[in-house]
C-alpha positions as CSV (number, residue, x, y, z in Angstrom):
1,M,17.1,-12.3,27.4
2,R,16.2,-8.4,26.7
3,E,13.6,-5.6,25.4
4,L,14.4,-4.6,21.9
5,T,15.1,-0.9,21.1
6,D,12.8,0.8,19.0
7,D,15.3,1.1,16.3
8,E,15.3,-2.9,16.3
9,L,11.6,-2.9,16.3
10,E,11.2,-1.2,12.8
11,L,13.6,-3.7,11.9
12,V,11.7,-6.9,12.6
13,N,8.7,-5.7,11.4
14,G,9.3,-3.8,8.2
15,G,8.8,-0.7,9.6
16,V,6.9,0.1,6.3
17,G,3.9,-0.3,4.2
18,L,1.1,-0.7,6.7
19,L,0.0,3.6,7.0
20,G,0.1,3.7,3.2
21,A,-1.9,0.4,3.0
22,A,-4.4,2.1,5.1
23,F,-4.6,5.9,3.5
24,T,-4.6,4.1,0.0
25,A,-7.5,1.2,0.7
26,V,-9.6,3.9,2.1
27,T,-9.1,6.6,-0.3
28,A,-10.0,4.2,-3.1
29,G,-12.7,2.7,-2.0
30,G,-13.8,6.0,-0.3
31,A,-13.3,7.2,-4.1
32,T,-15.0,4.5,-5.5
33,A,-18.1,4.9,-3.6
34,F,-18.1,8.6,-3.8
35,N,-18.4,7.8,-7.7
36,G,-20.9,5.4,-7.3
37,G,-19.3,2.5,-7.8
38,S,-21.2,-1.0,-7.1
39,V,-20.0,-3.0,-3.6
40,G,-17.7,-5.2,-5.7
41,E,-16.0,-2.5,-6.8
42,V,-16.1,-0.8,-3.4
43,V,-14.3,-3.8,-2.0
44,G,-11.6,-4.4,-5.0
45,A,-10.5,-0.8,-5.1
46,T,-9.9,-0.7,-1.6
47,I,-7.8,-4.2,-1.5
48,L,-5.9,-3.2,-4.8
49,G,-5.7,0.1,-2.9
50,G,-4.2,-1.4,0.1
51,V,-1.6,-3.1,-1.8
52,S,-0.8,-0.2,-3.6
53,G,0.2,1.7,-0.8
54,F,1.9,-1.1,0.9
55,F,4.3,-1.5,-1.6
56,G,4.7,2.2,-2.1
57,G,5.9,2.1,1.4
58,I,8.3,-0.5,1.0
59,A,9.4,1.4,-2.4
60,L,10.4,4.3,-0.4
61,S,11.4,2.7,2.4
62,P,15.1,4.0,3.7
63,Y,15.9,0.6,4.2
64,S,15.3,-0.5,0.2
65,S,18.1,-0.3,-2.2
66,G,17.7,0.8,-5.4
67,L,16.3,-2.5,-7.0
68,T,14.1,-3.2,-4.3
69,T,13.1,0.7,-4.5
70,A,12.0,0.0,-8.8
71,M,10.4,-3.6,-8.2
72,F,8.5,-2.7,-5.1
73,G,7.8,1.2,-7.2
74,A,6.5,-0.8,-10.2
75,F,3.9,-3.2,-8.7
76,S,2.9,-0.3,-6.7
77,V,2.2,1.8,-9.9
78,E,0.5,-1.5,-11.3
79,T,-2.2,-2.2,-8.3
80,G,-2.7,1.2,-8.4
81,I,-3.9,1.7,-12.2
82,L,-5.9,-2.1,-11.2
83,A,-7.4,-0.2,-8.6
84,G,-8.3,2.6,-10.4
85,V,-9.9,0.7,-13.3
86,V,-11.8,-1.4,-10.9
87,G,-13.1,1.4,-9.8
88,S,-14.3,3.1,-12.6
C-alpha cells in the first residue's frame, strides 16, 4: 500500500465546496443576525447559505463538466435565494 499524493487526495474528497460552504454560512448567518433576525432565521440562513456555497464550489470546480456546472450552479442560486428569504 502507498500513500496518496495531494492531487489524489483532492480527487477522493472532491476538493471543492467546503471553504465556500463555510464562508457563505458565516456570511448569511452574520448578515441575518446583523439585520435583527430571530434565532430561527439566523440558523436557517446559516444552513441555507452553507448549502449554497457548497453547491457553488462544486459548480466552479475544475473537475465539473458543462451539465454539472449548470445543475449545481442552479442549485447554488436557488439555495442562495432561499437563504435571503429566510434571513429577511
